[in-house]
Each structure stands twice: as structure tokens, then as C-alpha cells.
N, C-alpha and C positions, 0 to 999 in steps of 0.2 A: 443557608443564607441568614441565619441568625434569626431574631425576633423584630423584622422591620416594621418600622411604624412612621406613618408620615409626619415630618417635624416641622415643616416651613411651607407655604403655599406664595408665590409672589407673581403678580402679574404685572404687566409693564403696558398701560393703558394707552401710552404715545411710542410707536417702536422708537426704540434707541434712548427715551428718554427714561428718569427715574421710576423706580417699581414701586406698586405698593403692597405691603405685607397683609395677609388675610388668615383667618381662622377657618375660613370655610371658602368653598368656590364653586359655583354652577357649570355644569358643561354645556358650552353652547355649541356652534357647528364647527367641528372639527378644531375645538380650541377652549380654552378656558373663557367663560365669558367677561368681556371687557378687555381680553389681554390683546395685546398690538390691536385694536379696535382702531387704531387712528395712525395715521404716517404722514411724513415729511417728505414731499418731493420736489426736485429740482426741476428746471425747464426741459432738461433732456429725457426726463421719464425715469431718472433712478432714483433710488432712495436717499435722502440725508442722514446720515446714519453714521456709526462708527468707522466702517470699513473706509468710509469717504473722506471724513474729517474729524478731528479730534476737538473742535469747537462745541458740538453736540455735549460733550463731557462737562462744558463749563457752562451749559444751560441748567438752572434747577428747575424741576416741575413738581409741584404738589397738586393732589387731585381731589375734589368732591364729587367724586360718582354719584352719589343719590341726586345731587343736583346738578350733574353733567358741567362741573366747574374746573377749570385748570387755572394755576398760579403759578406763574414765569417771571424768575426773577435770575440775575447773575449770579455764580457762585461767590463771587468776590465782593458782593452787595448790592445795594442801589434799591431804586424803586422796583416794585413786585406790581405786577398787572394780572388781573383774574380776566378771564372770558370764560363765556359759556362756550361749550364744547361745538355744540351745533349751530345755535343761533348766531354766536359772534364768529363765524368761519372766515369771513373777509377779515376782521381785526386780528385774529391769529397770524393769518396770513401774513398781513402787514407788519406785525411784529416780527416774527421769524423771517420774512426777508429783509428788513432791517440787521437784524442781529447777524445772519449769514450772508449778510452782503450780495445777496441773489436772491432772484425770483423764487420763491417756495410755495407751494400748492400742498393743501392740507386735508388728506383724504382720510374718508370713512370707508371701513368694510367689517360688516358683521358675521360674514361666513368665514372666518380663519384663513383670508386669502391675502393677509399681509403679513405673514411668517415668513422667515428665512426661506423654509421650506415647506410650503402649504402642504396640507394634508398629510402627508407623510411623518411630518413632524409636530404635531397637534402641540404636545407639550415637551421639555426639555426636564430630567430626572438627574440627580446627583446625590450622592449619598455625604451626610457632614462630615463622616470618618474619611473622605476622599478629600475635600478640602482642608481639614486637619492636616494631614500626610504632607499635602503642598505646602502648606504654612509652616509646617516645622522644618522642611527642607529649604525652603526660600523664604528664611527668617523674618525678611525686609517687607513680607505681604502678610499682612493679618486676615485672618478668617473674614472678617467683613468686607475686605478689600478685594478678596478671590470671590466672594459672592456678587459683588458688584462686578467683576471683570468679567465672570463666566454665563451671568444672566439666566441661570436655572430656572426653572418655574416650580418644581417640587424636591423639596430636601427629604432625604430617609435617613432615620438615625435607629441604631439597634443592629447595625451589621458591620462587617470590615469593612475598610478601605479598598474601594474599588469594587465592591460586591454588587454593585447596582449593575455591573457589567455583566450580570446573570440574566438581565432582562433581554439580552439579545442572543442570537448565537453567530455560527458563521455566516459571513457574507451569503446571503439571500435565504435565512434563516431568523424568523423572528421568535417571540415568547409571549403568550399571551399570560396575562396575569391580572389582579385586582387589587385595585386599592378602596377598602371601604366595598358598596356598593358597584363601585364604575370598574367596568372592564377595558383596559387598554391591551397596545400589542407593541411589546417594545422594538423596533426596527434596526436600530443599529447606533455606533458610537457617533457622538458630533464630532466631525473634524474640526480644529479650532481656526480661525483666522486672524487677522492683524487688529481685532478687537480688542481681545482680553491683554496684552501688552501695553495698551493704552491706559493710563492713569486716570479711573473714572471720573475723578472731580477736576481733572486738567486736561485732558487730551493729550499729555505729553507720553512719548512712547520708551518704554523700557528695553532696550536694545538686547536684555540680555534674556528677557523674561521666556521666552521661547526655549531659548537653549538649557535655561534652568526647569522649565517645566518637562522637559525631555530627560535630562537627568536625573529628575526626582522620579519621573514614571519608570525608568530604565531599572531605577535601584529597588523599586516596590511592587513591581510588575506582578500580579498574582500567578502562581503555577499552573500552567494550563488555559494563560490567558489568550482570549481570540483578538484582543487590538494588534498585533502586529501583522495579522493576516488583512489588516484594514489600510496597511501603507505605510504607517509610521505610528511614532507614538503621542504625537502632538493633538490628541483626542482626550475630550473628557465629555460629560453628561451623556445620555442616551435619547437618542430622536424613539419618540413615542407617538404611536396613531391612537388617535380615539375617535371609534366608528361612531356612525350618527346613532345606533340604536341607542347609546348613552348621553342622549342630549338631555336636558335640563335635570339629571342626576347632580347629586351634590357630594363633594370629598370633603373631607374635615380634617385638621390636625387632631391626631392621634389614632386616624385609622390604619387598621393594620394592612400590609403589602402581603399579596397570597400569589406565587407562580401557579400556574395553572397548567399550560402543556406548550411545547415550542409548536410552530406553524411554519409552515413554507411561504415563503414571500410570492406576489406575481411578479 
């Protein structure tokens, strides 16, 4: 697997909105602390996210987590509004309801239950080389553009493109590994949806994106890749489980990544 090093950490305090880049992160309950701690819900109980509407990409969010503040504005400019994430929940809901033109509820959960795949996918992992490979094949999409589209938590450098896929096995088999002092279990590749094709700043859909990703993956699939066993090549990043035993530990940029042993998944 080369000499893998954790090179980036990103969390998304509000599900589907902008990330924060960190030098270190504390492990919470089956998640990185503060990652997807908040979410926007519609009256029908569904998440307001990139799968549902491209308007989420048009909303700019900046965070001051120590003071529990969020600053919201349109990416096209205009007034910025700052809110306390907890004390001003009602004001946040009013702002979002006007923006999305529908009733919005602002939900908080600190147990990692607002993930797309709660518990089973505590974090997602990708290698820098994989993103570089895709950006070289799909030249209209820069490295940073792809980072925003695929929204991984952890990025690894020092390995070949798609070698992060050594962090899982055939369907039903995972891989125990360690980043710094934190043990994790790679579960499976992440099947992608209609979010990556959306422009992360406008929400417009690139209708050729999925086809181009599959074409790139077809031409760069490592020998012995397990990806075809998962149904199709429109997969990227690794679904990773964080056991309860790792809570309160810290991972840091620069930590080494070490494989431990394959494990059978329940």
C-alpha cells in the first residue's frame, strides 16, 4: 500500500452544506466530532440535501465551531446572516424556509445518526492519487472541484490511485486498519448517487459526469480490483466504521495509515 499518510481532514457540520478543513479531529460517537451534527429536514421528514435539490449548493455556509456560530449567504453575494447553531434554531429555520421556499426544520444529533449510512459508514476515505487520476481524465473538473463533489472526510497521500480500496475486501469482508492511534474498519466502497454530478457551487447537473467517471475508472481499474463485485464502477471513497472504543481519541494530519487484518462483517 506504499507509505500512506493522512493528508486532509474535512468535516461537514451541517449535512449537505460546506466543509471545514481541520488539522486534527476528535472521534465522536461513530463519527468525527461535529461531522453532520446538524441537518435540514422538510415537512415530509426527508433530508434537504443534494440528492433532493441543487439549491443546497447555492447556499454558502461558514462556521465558527468554538462559538457554535454559522454564517449563511448566497454564493452570488448579498447579505450575510450569522446565527448561533443551538440558541437561534428558530431563526435558522426561518432563514432556510425562505431560501428553499418550503418549511425547513433544523435538526441536531450528536450520535452520528445523521450520516447517509449511520454507524456502518462513520467516515469516508479517498486517496489524493485517486482524485488526481479522475481530474486528469476529466479535465474540466479540478482537484478541488472533485473534493467538493465527493465530500470525503479523510484523504490519504503516499499511495497509488485507488489503493485506498485495499481497506475493504470482497462483499461481506472488511479490513481493520489504524490511522495514528485510532482503529477503524473499512466496510465497502461507496456507491455514488446524483450528488457528485451537481456543480458544488451552483447545483447545475453535469449530465456527462457519471459516464465520464465510469470511463475513467474502466481505464484505471487496478489489477485484482474488487469494485466489479459491488455491481458497477460508479464507486469512489471507502465506507468506514468507527467503533465505540475509539471515542475521544484524536486523528491528525500526518498520521500514518497501517493495515491490521481482514475481518468478516456481520
